[in-house]
C-alpha positions in Angstrom: 35.1 25.0 12.6 38.6 25.6 11.2 39.1 27.6 8.0 40.2 24.4 6.3 37.1 22.5 7.4 34.8 25.4 6.4 36.4 25.5 3.0 35.7 21.8 2.6 32.1 22.3 3.6 31.7 25.0 0.9 33.1 23.0 -2.0 32.8 19.7 -3.8 35.7 17.6 -4.9 35.1 15.7 -8.1 37.0 12.7 -9.5 35.9 12.7 -13.1 36.0 9.6 -15.2 36.2 9.2 -18.9 32.7 9.6 -20.5 30.8 7.3 -22.7 30.3 8.5 -26.3 26.6 8.0 -26.0 24.6 8.1 -22.8 21.3 6.1 -22.4 19.1 4.4 -19.8 19.3 1.0 -21.5 21.1 -1.6 -19.4 21.5 0.5 -16.3 19.3 -1.8 -14.2 21.5 -4.8 -14.8 24.8 -2.8 -14.5 24.0 -1.1 -11.2 21.8 -3.8 -9.7 24.8 -6.1 -9.8 27.1 -3.5 -8.3 24.7 -2.7 -5.5 24.5 -6.4 -4.6 28.3 -6.9 -4.8 29.0 -3.9 -2.7 26.0 -4.4 -0.3 25.0 -0.8 -0.9 21.8 -1.1 1.0 22.8 -3.4 3.8 21.8 -2.5 7.3 25.0 -1.7 9.2 23.9 -2.9 12.6 23.9 0.5 14.3 22.8 0.1 17.9 21.9 3.8 18.6 18.1 4.0 18.1 18.3 7.7 17.1 20.7 6.8 14.3 18.4 4.1 12.8 15.4 4.5 10.5 13.4 1.3 10.5 10.6 0.4 8.0 7.9 -2.1 8.5 7.7 -3.1 4.9 4.4 -4.6 3.7 4.9 -8.3 2.9 3.2 -8.8 -0.4 0.9 -11.8 -0.8 2.6 -14.5 -2.7 -0.2 -15.9 -4.7 0.9 -15.7 -8.3 1.9 -12.2 -9.5 2.3 -8.6 -8.6 0.6 -5.8 -10.5 1.6 -2.1 -11.0 -0.4 -1.1 -7.9 2.4 -2.8 -5.8 5.0 -0.9 -7.8 3.1 2.3 -7.1 3.0 2.0 -3.3 6.4 0.3 -2.8 8.1 3.1 -4.8 6.7 5.6 -2.3 8.4 3.8 0.5 11.6 3.4 -1.3 11.9 7.1 -2.0 11.7 7.8 1.8 14.2 4.9 2.6 16.7 6.4 0.1 16.2 9.9 1.4 16.8 8.8 5.0 19.9 6.8 4.1 21.4 9.9 2.4 20.6 11.9 5.5 22.9 9.6 7.5 20.5 7.1 9.0 21.3 3.4 9.1 18.2 2.3 7.3 16.6 -1.0 8.4 14.6 -1.9 5.4 13.6 -5.6 5.4 11.3 -7.5 3.0 8.8 -10.1 3.9 6.6 -12.5 2.0 3.0 -13.1 3.1 2.7 -16.7 2.1 0.0 -18.1 4.3 -3.7 -17.9 4.1 -6.5 -18.4 1.6 -5.0 -16.9 -1.6 -2.1 -19.4 -1.3 -4.3 -22.3 -0.6 -6.5 -21.6 -3.6 -3.5 -21.1 -5.9 -2.0 -24.4 -4.7 -5.3 -26.3 -5.2 -5.5 -25.0 -8.7 -1.9 -25.3 -9.6 -1.3 -28.8 -8.4 -4.9 -30.1 -8.7 -5.2 -31.2 -5.0 -7.4 -30.7 -2.0 -6.9 -31.5 1.7 -8.4 -34.6 3.3 -7.5 -34.4 7.0 -8.2 -38.2 7.5 -5.3 -39.1 5.2 -1.8 -39.8 6.5 1.3 -38.1 5.2 2.8 -39.7 2.0 6.5 -38.8 1.6 6.4 -40.0 -2.0 3.4 -38.1 -3.1 3.6 -36.5 -6.6 0.8 -34.0 -7.6 -1.2 -34.7 -10.7 -0.5 -31.3 -12.2 2.4 -28.8 -12.4 0.5 -25.7 -13.3 -2.9 -25.7 -15.1 -2.4 -22.7 -17.5 -4.9 -20.6 -15.4 -7.7 -23.2 -15.8 -9.7 -23.8 -12.6 -9.8 -27.4 -11.5 -13.2 -28.4 -10.0 -13.2 -29.8 -6.5 -14.4 -33.2 -7.6 -11.4 -33.5 -9.9 -8.8 -32.6 -7.3 -6.8 -35.4 -5.7 -7.2 -35.6 -1.9 -3.9 -35.3 0.0 -2.9 -35.1 3.7 -2.6 -31.8 5.4 1.2 -32.1 5.6 1.5 -33.0 1.9 -0.6 -29.9 1.1 1.5 -27.7 3.3 4.7 -28.9 1.5 3.1 -28.1 -1.8 2.3 -24.6 -0.5 5.8 -24.0 0.6 7.2 -25.3 -2.7 5.1 -23.0 -4.9 5.5 -19.9 -2.7 9.2 -20.4 -2.8 9.2 -20.3 -6.6 6.9 -17.3 -6.6 9.1 -15.4 -4.1 12.1 -15.7 -6.4 10.1 -14.0 -9.2 8.9 -11.3 -6.9 12.4 -10.6 -5.6 13.7 -10.3 -9.1 11.1 -7.7 -10.0 11.7 -5.7 -6.8 15.4 -5.7 -7.5 14.8 -4.5 -11.1 12.5 -1.7 -9.8 15.4 -0.6 -7.7 14.0 -1.1 -4.2 16.8 -0.4 -1.8 15.8 -3.3 0.5 18.4 -5.2 2.5 17.9 -8.6 0.9 19.6 -10.3 3.9 16.7 -9.1 6.0 13.9 -11.2 4.6 11.2 -13.4 6.2 8.2 -15.5 5.4 5.0 -15.2 7.4 4.8 -19.0 7.5 8.5 -19.4 8.3 9.8 -20.8 11.5 10.6 -17.4 13.2 7.3 -15.7 12.3 5.4 -18.9 13.5 7.3 -18.7 16.8 6.5 -15.0 17.2 2.8 -15.5 16.4 2.5 -18.4 18.8 4.4 -16.7 21.5 2.3 -13.6 21.3 -0.9 -15.7 21.3 0.2 -17.6 24.4 1.0 -14.4 26.2 -2.4 -12.9 25.2 -4.0 -16.1 26.5 -2.2 -15.9 29.8 -3.4 -12.3 30.3 -7.0 -13.1 29.4 -6.8 -11.2 26.1 -7.3 -14.3 24.0 -10.3 -16.5 24.7 -12.6 -19.0 23.0 -16.3 -19.2 22.9 -19.2 -20.9 21.2 -21.0 -18.1 19.4 -22.7 -17.1 16.2 -20.2 -15.8 13.7 -20.0 -15.0 10.0 -19.2 -18.0 7.9 -18.1 -18.4 4.2 -19.7 -21.6 2.9 -17.3 -21.7 -0.1 -14.0 -21.3 1.8 -15.5 -23.2 4.8 -14.1 -20.8 7.4 -15.2 -18.1 9.9 -14.7 -14.5 8.8 -13.8 -11.5 10.9 -15.5 -8.2 10.8 -12.5 -6.6 9.1 -12.7 -9.0 6.2 -16.3 -8.1 5.3 -17.3 -6.5 2.1 -20.8 -5.1 1.7 -22.2 -5.7 -1.8 -25.5 -5.1 -3.4 -27.4 -8.4 -3.9 -30.6 -9.1 -5.8 -33.5 -10.5 -3.7 -37.2 -10.5 -3.2 -39.4 -9.2 -0.4 -42.0 -11.7 0.7 -45.0 -10.5 2.7 -45.7 -13.3 5.1 -48.5 -13.7 7.7 -47.8 -14.8 11.2 -50.9 -15.7 13.2 -51.8 -14.0 16.5 -52.3 -16.2 19.5 -55.9 -16.7 20.8 -56.8 -16.0 24.4 -56.7 -19.7 25.1 -53.2 -19.9 23.8 -54.1 -21.6 20.6 -53.1 -20.4 17.1 -55.5 -17.9 15.8 -56.4 -16.7 12.3 -55.7 -12.9 12.7 -52.6 -12.2 10.6 -49.6 -10.0 11.5 -47.6 -9.4 8.4 -43.8 -9.2 8.2 -41.7 -8.7 5.1 -38.6 -10.8 4.6 -36.0 -11.6 1.9 -35.2 -14.9 3.6 -38.4 -17.0 4.1 -36.3 -20.2 4.2 -35.3 -19.1 7.8 -38.9 -19.3 9.0 -38.1 -22.5 11.0 -35.4 -20.6 12.8 -37.6 -17.7 13.9 -37.5 -16.9 17.6 -39.4 -13.5 17.8 -41.0 -10.7 15.9 -39.4 -7.3 16.7 -40.6 -3.7 16.1 -39.4 -0.3 17.3 -40.8 0.7 20.7 -42.0 4.0 19.2 -43.8 2.4 16.3 -47.5 3.0 17.1 -48.6 0.3 14.6 -47.2 -2.4 16.7 -47.2 -1.1 20.3 -50.5 -3.0 21.0 -48.8 -6.3 20.1 -45.8 -6.0 22.4 -45.9 -8.7 25.1 -48.2 -10.9 23.0 -47.3 -14.0 20.9 -47.8 -15.2 17.4 -47.4 -18.5 15.6 -45.1 -18.9 12.6 -46.7 -19.9 9.3 -46.3 -23.5 8.1 -44.4 -24.6 11.2 -46.7 -23.3 14.0 -44.0 -22.3 16.4 -45.0 -19.9 19.1 -42.8 -16.8 19.3 -43.1 -13.4 21.2 -43.6 -9.9 19.8 -40.9 -7.7 21.3 -39.7 -4.1 21.1 -36.1 -3.1 20.3 -34.6 0.2 19.2 -32.6 -1.5 16.4 -35.8 -2.2 14.5 -36.3 0.1 11.5 -39.8 1.5 11.2 -39.3 2.6 7.6 -37.9 -0.7 6.3 -40.4 -3.3 4.9 -43.4 -3.6 7.1 -41.6 -2.1 10.1 -41.7 -5.3 12.0 -39.2 -8.1 11.4 -38.8 -11.7 12.3 -35.6 -12.5 14.3 -34.1 -15.7 13.2 -31.0 -17.4 14.5 -29.3 -16.3 12.4 -30.0 -14.3 9.2 -27.8 -11.2 9.7 -25.9 -9.4 12.4 -29.0 -7.6 13.5 -30.5 -11.0 14.5 -27.3 -11.6 16.5 -27.7 -8.3 18.3 -31.4 -9.0 19.1 -30.6 -12.5 20.2 -27.9 -11.3 22.5 -29.7 -8.2 23.9 -33.0 -9.9 24.4 -31.6 -13.3 25.5 -33.6 -15.2 22.9 -33.3 -18.9 22.3 -31.0 -20.4 19.7 -32.7 -22.2 16.8 -29.9 -22.7 14.2 -30.8 -24.5 11.0 -27.9 -23.5 8.7 -24.9 -25.8 8.7 -21.3 -24.9 7.8 -21.7 -26.2 4.3 -24.5 -23.6 3.7 -27.2 -26.3 3.7 -30.1 -26.8 6.1 -29.6 -29.2 8.9 -30.6 -32.8 8.2 -32.2 -33.2 11.6 -35.8 -32.0 12.2 -35.6 -29.4 14.9 -37.3 -30.5 18.2 -39.1 -27.1 18.5 -41.2 -27.9 15.4 -43.9 -30.0 16.9 -46.7 -30.0 14.4 -46.9 -33.0 12.0 -47.3 -30.7 9.0 -44.4 -28.6 10.0 -42.1 -31.6 10.6 -43.1 -33.0 7.3 -42.3 -29.7 5.5 -38.9 -29.5 7.2 -38.1 -33.0 6.2 -38.7 -31.8 2.6 -36.1 -29.0 2.9 -33.6 -30.8 5.1 -30.1 -30.9 3.5 -31.1 -28.4 0.8 -29.2 -25.3 -0.1 -30.8 -22.1 1.1 -31.8 -21.3 -2.5 -33.6 -24.6 -2.9 -35.2 -24.4 0.5 -36.4 -20.9 -0.2 -38.3 -22.0 -3.3 -40.0 -24.9 -1.4 -41.0 -22.5 1.5 -42.4 -19.9 -0.9 -44.5 -22.4 -2.7 -45.8 -23.7 0.6 -46.7 -20.2 1.8 -48.5 -19.5 -1.5 -50.5 -22.8 -1.1 -51.4 -22.1 2.6 -52.5 -18.5 1.8 -49.8 -17.1 4.2 -48.0 -15.3 1.3 -49.7 -11.9 0.6 -49.3 -11.2 -3.1 -46.3 -12.2 -5.1 -42.6 -11.5 -4.1 -41.4 -8.1 -5.1 -37.8 -7.6 -6.4 -35.4 -5.6 -4.2 -31.7 -5.0 -3.9 -30.2 -5.4 -0.5 -26.8 -4.8 0.9 -25.4 -8.1 2.0 -22.1 -9.2 3.7 -19.6 -11.1 1.7 -16.1 -12.3 2.6 -13.8 -10.0 0.7 -12.5 -12.9 -1.4 -15.8 -14.8 -1.7 -18.6 -14.7 -4.2 -21.5 -16.0 -2.0 -23.3 -14.1 0.8 -22.1 -15.0 4.2 -24.1 -17.2 6.6 -24.1 -16.9 10.4 -23.2 -20.2 12.0 -22.7 -21.0 15.6 -19.3 -22.6 16.3 -16.4 -22.6 18.8 -13.8 -19.9 17.8 -10.9 -18.0 19.2 -11.1 -14.3 19.8 -8.6 -11.5 20.7 -9.6 -8.4 22.6 -9.6 -5.4 20.3 -11.9 -2.9 22.0 -15.0 -4.3 20.4 -16.5 -5.3 23.7 -14.2 -3.4 26.1 -14.9 0.4 26.2 -11.8 1.2 28.1 -9.6 -0.7 25.7 -11.5 1.0 22.8 -10.6 4.4 24.2 -7.0 3.5 24.6 -6.8 2.4 21.0 -8.5 5.6 19.8 -5.7 7.5 21.8 -3.1 5.4 20.0 -4.5 6.6 16.7 -4.1 10.2 17.9 -0.5 9.6 18.7 0.3 8.1 15.3 1.4 10.5 12.5 -0.8 9.7 9.5 0.4 10.7 6.1 -1.8 12.2 4.8 -3.5 13.3 8.1 -7.0 13.1 6.7 -6.7 9.3 6.8 -6.8 9.3 10.6 -10.6 9.6 10.5 -10.8 6.2 8.8 -9.0 4.6 11.7 -11.1 6.3 14.3 -14.4 5.5 12.5 -13.3 1.8 12.4 -12.4 1.6 16.0 -15.6 3.5 17.1 -17.7 1.1 15.0 -16.4 -2.2 16.3 -19.2 -4.4 17.7 -17.2 -7.5 18.7 -13.7 -8.7 19.4 -11.3 -10.0 16.7 -12.1 -13.5 15.5 -8.6 -14.9 14.9 -9.3 -18.6 14.2 -9.7 -20.0 10.7 -10.8 -23.5 9.6 -8.1 -23.8 7.0 -4.8 -25.7 6.5 -1.9 -23.5 5.5 -1.2 -21.1 8.3 0.2 -20.7 11.8 -1.4 -23.4 14.0 -2.7 -22.5 17.5 -0.1 -24.0 19.9 -2.8 -25.8 21.8 -4.1 -29.3 22.7 -7.1 -30.2 24.8 -7.4 -33.0 27.4 -9.9 -35.8 26.7 -11.6 -37.2 29.8 -12.2 -40.9 30.4 -15.6 -40.7 28.8 -14.2 -39.3 25.6 -15.4 -35.7 26.1 -12.9 -33.0 25.0 -12.2 -30.4 27.7 -12.0 -27.1 25.8 -12.0 -25.1 29.0 -8.5 -26.2 30.0 -6.2 -26.1 27.0 -2.7 -27.5 27.2 0.0 -25.1 26.2 3.7 -25.6 25.4 6.7 -23.8 26.9 7.9 -20.8 24.9 11.4 -22.3 24.4 10.0 -25.1 22.2 8.0 -22.9 19.8 7.0 -23.2 17.1 4.9 -26.3 17.5 2.4 -28.1 15.3 -0.1 -29.7 17.6 -1.2 -32.1 14.9 2.3 -33.5 14.9 3.8 -32.6 18.2 2.6 -33.8 21.6 1.9 -31.8 24.8 4.2 -32.3 27.8 3.3 -35.3 29.9 1.6 -37.2 27.0 2.7 -39.6 24.3 1.7 -39.9 20.7 -0.4 -43.1 21.4 -2.6 -41.0 23.6 -3.7 -38.8 20.7 -7.5 -38.7 20.2 -8.3 -41.4 22.7 -10.2 -41.2 26.0 -7.8 -40.1 28.8 -5.5 -38.6 26.2 -5.5 -35.4 24.2 -6.5 -33.9 21.0 -5.0 -31.1 18.9 -6.5 -27.8 18.1 -7.3 -28.1 14.5 -7.8 -24.5 13.6 -5.1 -22.1 12.3 -4.7 -18.4 13.0 -6.1 -15.8 10.7 -3.4 -14.6 8.4 -3.7 -11.1 9.9 -2.9 -12.6 13.3 0.6 -13.2 11.9 0.8 -10.1 9.6 -0.2 -7.9 12.5 3.1 -8.8 14.2 5.4 -7.8 11.4 7.0 -5.1 13.5 7.8 -7.7 16.2 8.9 -10.3 13.6 11.5 -8.1 11.8 12.9 -6.5 14.9 13.4 -10.0 16.6 11.1 -9.2 19.5 11.5 -11.6 22.5 14.2 -13.6 20.7 17.0 -14.9 22.9 20.6 -13.7 22.3 22.4 -10.4 22.8 22.4 -9.7 19.0 18.6 -10.1 18.8 18.1 -7.9 21.9 20.3 -5.2 20.4 18.5 -5.3 17.1 15.1 -4.9 18.9 16.3 -1.9 20.9 17.8 -0.3 17.8 14.7 -0.7 15.6 11.5 -0.9 17.8 9.2 1.0 17.9 9.7 1.3 14.2 9.6 4.6 12.3 7.4 3.9 9.3 4.5 1.6 8.3 3.7 2.1 4.6 0.6 0.5 3.3 -2.6 0.8 1.3 -5.5 3.0 2.5 -7.9 0.1 2.1 -6.3 -2.0 4.9 -6.3 0.5 7.7 -9.1 -1.5 9.4 -7.2 -4.8 9.0 -3.4 -4.5 9.0 -2.8 -1.1 10.5 -5.4 -1.4 13.3 -4.5 -5.0 14.1 -0.8 -4.1 14.3 -1.7 -1.3 16.7 -3.7 -3.7 18.8 -0.9 -6.2 19.1 1.8 -3.7 20.0 -0.5 -2.0 22.5 -1.3 -5.3 24.2 2.2 -6.7 24.1 4.6 -3.8 24.2 2.5 -0.9 25.6 3.4 1.4 22.7 2.6 2.2 19.1 4.5 -0.2 16.7 5.7 2.8 14.6 5.7 6.6 14.7 4.5 7.2 11.1 2.2 5.6 8.6 2.3 6.4 4.9 -0.9 5.5 3.1 -0.9 5.1 -0.6 -4.0 5.4 -2.8 -5.2 3.0 -5.5 -4.2 2.6 -9.1 -7.0 3.2 -11.5 -7.4 1.8 -15.0 -8.2 3.9 -18.0 -11.9 3.8 -17.0 -10.9 5.1 -13.6 -11.8 1.9 -11.8 -9.6 0.4 -9.1 -7.0 -1.9 -10.6 -7.2 -5.4 -9.0 -6.5 -9.0 -9.9 -10.2 -9.9 -9.2 -11.4 -7.4 -11.8 -9.0 -8.6 -14.4 -7.8 -5.1 -15.3 -4.3 -5.2 -13.9 -1.0 -4.5 -15.7 2.0 -6.7 -15.1 4.7 -4.4 -13.8 7.5 -6.1 -15.9 5.8 -4.7 -19.1 6.3 -1.0 -18.4 9.7 -1.6 -16.8 11.0 -3.4 -19.9 9.5 -0.7 -22.2 10.3 2.5 -20.4 12.9 1.5 -17.8 12.7 1.3 -14.0 13.4 4.9 -13.4 10.5 6.0 -15.7 8.1 3.7 -13.8 9.3 5.0 -10.5 8.9 8.6 -11.7 5.2 7.8 -12.5 4.6 6.3 -9.1 6.4 9.0 -7.2 4.5 11.7 -9.0 1.3 10.8 -7.0 0.8 12.0 -3.5 0.1 9.7 -0.6 -3.6 9.1 0.0 -4.7 9.9 -3.6 -5.6 7.6 -6.4 -3.7 7.7 -9.6 -4.3 6.5 -13.1 -2.0 4.2 -14.9 -0.4 6.7 -17.1 2.0 5.7 -19.8 2.4 9.4 -20.7 3.9 10.0 -17.2 6.3 7.2 -17.7 7.5 8.7 -20.9 8.1 12.0 -19.1 10.1 10.1 -16.5 12.2 8.4 -19.1 12.8 11.8 -20.7 13.9 13.2 -17.4 16.4 10.3 -16.8 17.8 10.7 -20.3 18.1 14.5 -19.9 20.0 14.1 -16.6 22.4 11.8 -18.4 22.9 14.0 -21.4 23.1 17.3 -19.4 25.7 15.9 -17.0 27.7 14.3 -19.8 27.7 17.7 -21.7 28.8 19.7 -18.7 31.5 17.3 -17.6 32.9 17.2 -21.2 33.5 21.0 -21.3 37.3 21.6 -21.5 38.1 17.9 -21.7 36.8 16.6 -25.1 39.1 16.1 -28.1 38.4 17.1 -31.7 36.0 14.2 -32.0 34.1 15.3 -28.9 35.4 12.2 -27.0 36.4 12.3 -23.3 38.8 9.4 -22.8 40.7 10.3 -19.7 40.0 11.0 -16.0 40.4 14.4 -14.4 40.1 16.1 -11.1 37.9 19.1 -10.3 37.2 21.3 -7.3 33.9 23.1 -7.3 34.3 25.9 -4.8 31.4 28.1 -3.7 33.9 31.1 -3.7 34.5 30.6 -7.4 30.9 31.4 -8.3 31.1 35.1 -9.1 28.8 35.8 -12.0 25.4 37.2 -11.2 23.6 34.6 -13.3 25.5 31.8 -11.7 24.8 33.2 -8.2 21.1 33.4 -9.1 21.2 29.7 -10.0 22.8 28.9 -6.7 20.2 31.0 -4.8 17.4 29.1 -6.5 19.1 25.8 -5.9 19.4 26.5 -2.2 15.6 27.2 -2.0 14.9 24.0 -4.0 17.0 21.9 -1.5 15.2 23.5 1.5 11.8 23.0 0.0 12.4 19.4 -1.2 14.0 18.4 2.1 11.1 19.8 4.1 8.6 18.0 1.9 10.4 14.6 2.2 10.7 15.0 5.9 6.9 15.5 5.9 6.5 12.4 3.7 5.4 14.4 0.7 7.6 12.8 -1.9 5.4 14.1 -4.8 5.8 17.8 -3.8 9.6 17.3 -3.4 9.8 15.7 -6.9 7.8 18.4 -8.5 10.1 21.1 -6.9 13.3 19.4 -7.9 12.1 18.5 -11.4 10.7 22.0 -12.2 14.0 23.6 -11.3 16.0 20.9 -13.1 14.3 21.7 -16.4 14.8 25.4 -15.8 18.5 24.7 -15.2 18.8 22.7 -18.4 16.5 24.7 -20.7 17.6 28.2 -19.5 20.8 28.1 -17.5 22.8 25.7 -19.6 21.7 27.4 -22.8 22.6 30.8 -21.4 26.0 29.8 -19.8 27.4 27.2 -22.1 29.3 29.6 -24.3 30.8 31.2 -21.3 31.7 27.8 -19.9 33.6 27.1 -23.1 35.3 30.5 -22.9 33.9 31.5 -26.3 31.9 34.5 -27.6 31.3 33.7 -31.3 28.3 36.1 -31.5 29.3 39.1 -29.4 33.0 38.8 -29.5 33.1 39.6 -25.7 35.4 36.9 -24.6 34.6 36.0 -20.9 37.2 36.4 -18.2 38.8 33.4 -16.6 36.9 34.1 -13.5 33.6 34.1 -15.4 34.5 30.8 -17.2 35.4 29.2 -13.9 32.2 30.5 -12.4 30.1 28.9 -15.1 31.9 25.6 -14.9 31.7 25.6 -11.1 27.9 26.3 -11.3 27.4 23.5 -13.7 29.4 21.1 -11.5 27.7 22.1 -8.3 24.2 22.1 -9.9 24.5 18.7 -11.6 26.1 17.2 -8.5 23.2 18.4 -6.5 20.6 17.1 -9.0 22.3 13.7 -9.0 21.7 13.6 -5.2 18.3 15.2 -5.2 16.9 12.9 -7.8 18.6 9.8 -6.4 15.6 8.6 -4.4 13.4 8.8 -7.5 15.8 7.8 -10.4 18.3 5.5 -8.7 19.8 4.1 -11.9 20.3 7.3 -13.9 21.6 9.2 -10.8 24.0 6.4 -10.0 25.4 6.5 -13.5 26.0 10.2 -13.6 27.4 10.3 -10.0 29.9 7.6 -11.0 31.2 10.0 -13.7 31.7 12.7 -11.2 32.9 10.8 -8.1 35.0 7.8 -9.2 36.1 5.8 -6.2 33.7 7.5 -3.8 31.0 4.9 -3.6 27.4 5.1 -4.4 25.3 8.2 -4.7 22.8 6.4 -2.5 25.4 6.5 0.3 26.3 10.1 -0.4 25.2 13.0 1.7 21.8 14.6 0.9 22.5 18.2 -0.3 22.1 21.0 2.3 21.4 24.6 1.4 24.5 26.1 3.1 26.9 25.4 0.2 24.6 27.0 -2.4 23.7 29.9 -0.2 27.4 30.6 0.2 27.9 30.5 -3.5 24.9 32.7 -4.1 26.1 35.4 -1.7 23.4 38.1 -1.8 22.4 37.5 -5.4 19.0 38.2 -6.8 17.4 34.8 -7.3 15.3 36.1 -10.1 18.2 36.8 -12.5 17.9 33.3 -14.0 14.1 33.7 -14.4 14.3 37.0 -16.2 17.3 35.9 -18.3 15.4 32.8 -19.4 12.4 35.0 -20.4 14.6 37.4 -22.4 16.4 34.6 -24.2 13.0 32.9 -25.0 11.7 36.3 -26.4 14.8 36.7 -28.7 14.5 33.1 -30.0 10.7 33.6 -30.5 11.3 36.2 -33.2 13.5 33.8 -35.1 11.1 31.0 -34.9 8.3 33.3 -36.0 10.4 34.4 -38.9 11.2 30.8 -39.6 14.9 31.3 -39.6 17.8 29.4 -38.0 18.5 30.0 -34.3 22.0 30.9 -35.4 20.7 33.9 -37.3 22.2 37.1 -35.7 20.0 39.8 -34.2 21.4 43.1 -35.4 19.2 45.1 -33.0 16.3 44.7 -30.6 14.1 46.5 -28.2 12.9 44.4 -25.2 9.9 45.6 -23.2 9.6 44.2 -19.7 8.5 45.0 -16.2 10.8 47.4 -14.3 11.2 44.6 -11.8 13.2 42.6 -14.3 15.4 45.4 -15.7 18.3 44.9 -13.4 18.2 41.1 -13.7 18.4 41.2 -17.5 21.2 43.7 -17.3 23.1 41.5 -14.9 22.9 38.6 -17.3 23.1 40.6 -20.5 26.4 39.2 -21.7 25.1 35.6 -21.5 21.7 36.5 -23.0 23.1 38.3 -26.0 25.7 35.6 -26.7 23.1 32.8 -26.4 20.6 34.8 -28.5 23.4 35.7 -31.0 22.7 39.5 -30.6 25.4 41.3 -32.4 24.1 44.9 -32.2 22.4 47.2 -29.8 19.7 46.2 -27.4 17.4 48.6 -25.7 15.5 47.7 -22.5 12.3 49.7 -22.0 9.6 49.5 -19.4 6.6 47.5 -20.6 4.2 50.5 -19.9 6.4 52.8 -22.0 6.0 50.5 -25.0 2.3 50.1 -24.7 2.4 47.4 -22.0 2.1 43.7 -22.5 0.6 42.5 -25.8 -0.7 39.5 -27.6 -1.8 37.9 -24.4 1.6 38.3 -22.7 1.4 38.8 -18.9 3.1 41.5 -16.9 6.1 39.3 -16.1 6.8 38.6 -19.8 9.6 40.0 -21.9 8.4 41.1 -25.3 10.5 42.1 -28.3 8.8 45.2 -29.6 11.3 45.9 -32.4 14.1 43.9 -34.0 16.3 43.5 -37.0 17.6 40.1 -38.1 20.8 39.6 -40.0 21.6 37.0 -42.6 21.5 33.4 -41.5 24.9 31.7 -41.6 25.4 29.5 -44.6 24.7 25.8 -44.0 27.8 23.6 -43.8 28.2 21.3 -46.7 
């Protein structure tokens, strides 16, 4: 490096502007938001070198009405890292998506427009919905107007488009440094093409398959539910002690009872076996024998299985097809018959099952046919009571029951044809590979890794990806219909990739015409759509333009994939994170990203998770309008990844105070030597802040501490610990303002009103240089956290140099050079000494301008040299006009009044007359 280049590295050139007479945070969002948009400050530059790009797989928020402060919380964490990486020279690829398909959108559209889908209806191009918003009132299904699927989809697209505009406005106000040219919609044409293309490739490799099997079903939403969407909740129920009848030696139904206990007696007609643990001595004598079900007289075997719980209920259970997932396990392991009686609508089948042969059993089933499970249960219990097969009365219990995470009724298990994707739930080799992928991924914080591993290890089936809904990505499939009218599901018809996306309900397969739809010898469309996670799991491939034709798309993919960061909530590790790892592993053979940052939850004042469903959310626009975006960001960034945080207005007030202090401290320092008699700075100026000009021991101490702060904060941010970095920067910023500026301001002005010891030109320049270097550094260090306030102060210092958010992140070299070999503790001890001198004035209840005629300071010997080095500034700031003695704390009786060993204590002093107040 040449001498000239080295000198440039060790200095900061400043192009100072005129300064406002009053600095404040009001209006900064509008001012700088417009500038950032006009200048495209955050636009991805299209760098093609993968090592020079930092790419972020931004979570696409669900567009279903409104955001809450929990979103602000987690998205701020991501934005801090994005801004930090950009200032470190990376071309940051920071897109934003909108998750606008799935159940939340459907429900919102149904309620907002008062409509529901009727798949038998044809598209009406002139359809007008009966409502345009219902003021939050829920419209009952019977009052909703039926519309075609295509009309419904159009309404979904229309409403989500309006919602997305509001979301974008909020994100922009918050100061997210997203490239708003890089946006997508999970239901948009490109994401649909990616989702369908990935599915077809999975299908070709045998990773996607369909089967008729029992699966979890939500009767309210009328759709299958995947394991990852389950929520176990406590549910009130009753145990019923019910007698089965042992078979006589001649095969007839006997009278000897064998009691089971069940919470679902309505499933007695679906019973296929009684099952107990093989080690349960109570029931070992019954294994291999048969019993008859009460009321229905159906003969079923008594079988052993290790999944039976000896200490639950009677220790022996009836296996019904299907009451819960344990029934499914027993049915599969023991190859039991299927006797399903629950329909998709949650009611019992209307047809009397052929396995019920007794006249009384068939008559009873006819009575419960078509009933809800609740109504059927009451009828069955009354019948058991009348027949004498109910021992005692039902006893209350609470049981853990599976719910769909968005549902309010327990799930049923219904047999249906569904599509699945291999995820390691049935393939041990794939499972081990996905565990290994988890070990390769850097989790922040690392303790979250175990959640991923526990989930993968606990999988008991492949990923159910089909949904019986309307607004989503359709499966790109048709099925041939034979001449007899039977649909051939075993040989689906698939489109070529170059015509994707397709809608099989509208488009026709190759070789067929529209008039062959749904007729013998023709074809029929796959009616299901993909689970919303089946699209969201491909966000890394969507944003990086995976498998899209064209040189530009290929270059973008190579420059951004695998991505660097997936930020998300800790509660969707099992869904979004894991499913994304599965898709990238199957399709690309790699992890989709190198790091994942996992935010905690926001808690309400009662320390409960804040969520829309609980009605305890805060709309983020409220605190932003009240305290400013920087203040809200400060609150969010103060919380570490992986930890829950309370919604704290007090923290936002601290953040607002920090932003205002940065503005005022910078304005004060930049005005020194430039203001007129009215303290107005109306003209521009040039300044050069050279490390070599820092010569005063106090100033060098500041530079030494600043170098350490830069190193610590940089290391923390590189480790995705934004909260530790903020705490480090903020702590020193307040020390800089409260101690250093107070100590050095008189010297910076070149005055010595108290001591009369006018500072040298070198000392004046040293102070002004330290102020300049320090506040320039703070503008950069705080830029990821307080983008508006830092942009404002940076513009005062660096007119014409662009945004602070494109400026270089500080490095310690400059400040280390300015510090030379200074004692970093000089500032610390000088601040303690000044505080001790001011304390005697506050205790005496006199003005801080009151002179101190003499004083004795007792302090640790470790601080003696530091106080002496900064004595001129301490005495001037403390207005000490006479002699000051420094004595070792032990010599003056040690620390006193609860002071610790590192304190500075005034053991003797004499105050002069306070100056007269100006009239």
